DRENFI-333313 format. One record per residue (C-alpha): y, x, z. Coordinates in nm, 2 decimals, always signed. Example, Ala and Ser with C-alpha at 12.3 -4.5 7.8 and 13.67 -1.06 7.14 Angstrom:
BEGIN
<<-0.45, +1.23, +0.78>> <<-0.11, +1.37, +0.71>> 
// end
This chain:
BEGIN
<<+3.42, -4.58, +1.94>> <<+3.24, -4.30, +1.76>> <<+3.21, -3.96, +1.93>> <<+3.40, -3.68, +1.76>> <<+3.17, -3.45, +1.56>> <<+3.09, -3.13, +1.74>> <<+3.25, -2.83, +1.58>> <<+3.02, -2.60, +1.39>> <<+2.98, -2.26, +1.55>> <<+3.04, -1.97, +1.31>> <<+2.73, -1.77, +1.21>> <<+2.74, -1.42, +1.36>> <<+2.80, -1.16, +1.09>> <<+2.48, -0.97, +1.18>> <<+2.27, -1.28, +1.15>> <<+2.43, -1.37, +0.82>> <<+2.37, -1.02, +0.69>> <<+2.01, -1.05, +0.80>> <<+1.96, -1.38, +0.62>> <<+2.12, -1.24, +0.30>> <<+1.89, -0.94, +0.31>> <<+1.59, -1.16, +0.37>> <<+1.68, -1.38, +0.07>> <<+1.75, -1.08, -0.15>> <<+1.40, -0.94, -0.07>> <<+1.24, -1.28, -0.12>> <<+1.42, -1.30, -0.46>> <<+1.29, -0.95, -0.56>> <<+0.94, -1.05, -0.45>> <<+0.96, -1.37, -0.66>> <<+1.06, -1.16, -0.97>> <<+0.77, -0.92, -0.90>> <<+0.52, -1.20, -0.85>> <<+0.58, -1.33, -1.21>> <<+0.28, -1.19, -1.41>> <<+0.39, -1.21, -1.77>> <<+0.66, -1.46, -1.84>> <<+0.99, -1.36, -1.68>> <<+1.11, -1.63, -1.43>> <<+1.44, -1.82, -1.50>> <<+1.73, -1.85, -1.26>> <<+1.62, -2.21, -1.18>> <<+1.26, -2.11, -1.11>> <<+1.38, -1.83, -0.88>> <<+1.61, -2.07, -0.70>> <<+1.31, -2.31, -0.64>> <<+1.09, -2.02, -0.53>> <<+1.32, -1.90, -0.26>> <<+1.47, -2.23, -0.16>> <<+1.83, -2.15, -0.27>> <<+2.09, -2.28, -0.51>> <<+2.13, -2.13, -0.86>> <<+2.48, -2.00, -0.74>> <<+2.31, -1.82, -0.45>> <<+2.06, -1.66, -0.68>> <<+2.34, -1.53, -0.91>> <<+2.51, -1.38, -0.61>> <<+2.19, -1.22, -0.48>> <<+2.11, -1.07, -0.82>> <<+2.44, -0.87, -0.83>> <<+2.34, -0.59, -0.58>> <<+1.98, -0.59, -0.71>> <<+2.11, -0.54, -1.07>> <<+2.36, -0.27, -0.96>> <<+2.06, -0.07, -0.82>> <<+1.85, -0.12, -1.12>> <<+1.59, -0.32, -0.93>> <<+1.61, -0.62, -1.17>> <<+1.76, -0.68, -1.51>> <<+1.88, -1.01, -1.67>> <<+1.79, -1.12, -2.01>> <<+2.00, -1.43, -2.05>> <<+1.87, -1.68, -1.79>> <<+1.55, -1.47, -1.74>> <<+1.50, -1.20, -1.48>> <<+1.27, -0.90, -1.49>> <<+1.20, -0.60, -1.27>> <<+1.42, -0.30, -1.35>> <<+1.33, +0.07, -1.38>> <<+1.48, +0.12, -1.03>> <<+1.15, -0.01, -0.89>> <<+0.97, +0.28, -1.06>> <<+1.20, +0.53, -0.88>> <<+1.12, +0.36, -0.55>> <<+0.75, +0.36, -0.63>> <<+0.76, +0.73, -0.71>> <<+0.84, +0.80, -0.35>> <<+0.55, +0.61, -0.21>> <<+0.27, +0.86, -0.27>> <<+0.46, +1.15, -0.09>> <<+0.52, +0.92, +0.20>> <<+0.15, +0.83, +0.21>> <<+0.04, +1.19, +0.20>> <<+0.28, +1.28, +0.48>> <<+0.17, +0.99, +0.70>> <<-0.20, +1.06, +0.64>> <<-0.20, +1.44, +0.69>> <<-0.25, +1.46, +1.07>> <<-0.55, +1.21, +1.07>> <<-0.71, +1.38, +0.77>> <<-0.67, +1.72, +0.92>> <<-0.84, +1.61, +1.25>> <<-1.12, +1.44, +1.06>> <<-1.19, +1.74, +0.83>> <<-1.20, +1.98, +1.12>> <<-1.43, +1.76, +1.34>> <<-1.67, +1.67, +1.06>> <<-1.66, +2.00, +0.87>> <<-1.61, +1.82, +0.54>> <<-1.33, +1.75, +0.29>> <<-1.13, +1.45, +0.41>> <<-0.93, +1.23, +0.17>> <<-0.71, +0.92, +0.14>> <<-0.79, +0.71, -0.16>> <<-0.59, +0.42, -0.30>> <<-0.68, +0.15, -0.55>> <<-0.48, +0.15, -0.87>> <<-0.60, -0.15, -1.07>> <<-0.97, -0.10, -1.14>> <<-0.96, +0.27, -1.05>> <<-0.95, +0.46, -0.72>> <<-0.72, +0.76, -0.69>> <<-0.72, +1.04, -0.43>> <<-0.37, +1.08, -0.31>> <<-0.42, +1.31, -0.01>> <<-0.69, +1.57, +0.05>> <<-0.75, +1.81, +0.34>> <<-1.03, +2.07, +0.34>> <<-1.18, +2.20, +0.66>> <<-1.07, +2.55, +0.77>> <<-1.39, +2.68, +0.93>> <<-1.68, +2.60, +0.69>> <<-1.85, +2.85, +0.47>> <<-1.83, +2.61, +0.17>> <<-1.71, +2.26, +0.11>> <<-1.63, +2.01, -0.17>> <<-1.32, +2.09, -0.36>> <<-1.16, +1.75, -0.42>> <<-0.84, +1.74, -0.63>> <<-0.55, +1.52, -0.55>> <<-0.51, +1.28, -0.84>> <<-0.88, +1.25, -0.91>> <<-0.97, +0.91, -1.03>> <<-1.30, +0.71, -1.05>> <<-1.40, +0.34, -1.09>> <<-1.31, +0.15, -0.77>> <<-1.66, +0.01, -0.74>> <<-1.83, +0.36, -0.73>> <<-1.85, +0.62, -0.45>> <<-1.79, +0.56, -0.08>> <<-1.41, +0.59, -0.12>> <<-1.40, +0.31, -0.38>> <<-1.66, +0.08, -0.22>> <<-1.49, +0.10, +0.12>> <<-1.17, -0.04, -0.02>> <<-1.35, -0.36, -0.11>> <<-1.52, -0.41, +0.23>> <<-1.44, -0.74, +0.39>> <<-1.29, -0.78, +0.74>> <<-1.61, -0.94, +0.86>> <<-1.85, -0.69, +0.70>> <<-1.94, -0.33, +0.76>> <<-1.68, -0.09, +0.90>> <<-1.77, +0.20, +0.68>> <<-1.99, +0.27, +0.37>> <<-2.21, +0.56, +0.26>> <<-2.28, +0.70, -0.09>> <<-2.50, +0.97, -0.23>> <<-2.44, +1.14, -0.56>> <<-2.25, +0.86, -0.72>> <<-1.95, +1.07, -0.83>> <<-2.09, +1.42, -0.81>> <<-2.46, +1.52, -0.80>> <<-2.56, +1.63, -0.45>> <<-2.24, +1.51, -0.28>> <<-2.25, +1.27, +0.02>> <<-1.96, +1.05, +0.12>> <<-1.87, +0.82, +0.41>> <<-1.55, +0.61, +0.39>> <<-1.37, +0.33, +0.57>> <<-1.09, +0.09, +0.46>> <<-0.73, +0.13, +0.58>> <<-0.66, -0.21, +0.72>> <<-0.35, -0.39, +0.84>> <<-0.09, -0.24, +0.60>> <<+0.04, -0.52, +0.37>> <<+0.01, -0.45, +0.00>> <<-0.20, -0.13, +0.05>> <<-0.56, -0.12, -0.07>> <<-0.69, +0.22, +0.05>> <<-0.97, +0.41, +0.23>> <<-1.01, +0.72, +0.43>> <<-1.33, +0.92, +0.38>> <<-1.51, +1.25, +0.39>> <<-1.73, +1.41, +0.12>> <<-1.98, +1.70, +0.18>> <<-2.25, +1.89, +0.01>> <<-2.49, +1.82, +0.30>> <<-2.62, +1.48, +0.41>> <<-2.39, +1.31, +0.65>> <<-2.51, +1.11, +0.95>> <<-2.34, +0.78, +0.90>> <<-2.39, +0.67, +1.26>> <<-2.20, +0.99, +1.38>> <<-1.95, +1.03, +1.10>> <<-1.88, +0.66, +1.04>> <<-1.70, +0.59, +1.36>> <<-1.49, +0.91, +1.32>> <<-1.39, +0.79, +0.97>> <<-1.30, +0.44, +1.10>> <<-1.08, +0.60, +1.37>> <<-0.90, +0.82, +1.11>> <<-0.84, +0.52, +0.89>> <<-0.69, +0.33, +1.18>> <<-0.47, +0.63, +1.26>> <<-0.34, +0.63, +0.90>> <<-0.27, +0.26, +0.92>> <<-0.08, +0.30, +1.25>> <<+0.13, +0.59, +1.09>> <<+0.22, +0.36, +0.80>> <<+0.33, +0.06, +1.00>> 
// end
């Protein structure tokens, strides 16, 4: 005599909502990861391990918020992603300000948070010291090749390599820079650094820059 099947317990609403959210985010990520050719419904279903019907259901709230758009059976990112992205830089500036202020005052040099944007590095937050007679004026939004200057080179440092990098006159004649990468924040390629018109002692300034970069990472997590 076969035992009677055990009744299936209902999934708690909170857990079901969490799973739906996780799948929705996975779906959005799958659309974003497509480089040129927009993925199809079938490809997205395979990517997130769901049925086509589930993908159709998950697309509804994403479409309503403009995060994705459908072109027949193809799916692309929507302009709503740009609206979300426009709020990223202000959040980065806000999170970085305390660490940059402390760094600028301790070192007596202009401190900055720089992020990689493709092949360029862009300064997104700048704090100048309050007590120095003169210092480097560094404009928010300034861009330079990501492979030049301490700020750009620090972004590319490996986890096993140096903790900070120095540069001299690479972006501005007579300017000295020390920078360290911001590590441990998924999706963010960035560095924290200082720039001055006098030579900086890397052995003294380097650990301070590394500490500030860690504080920025902690504030963003």
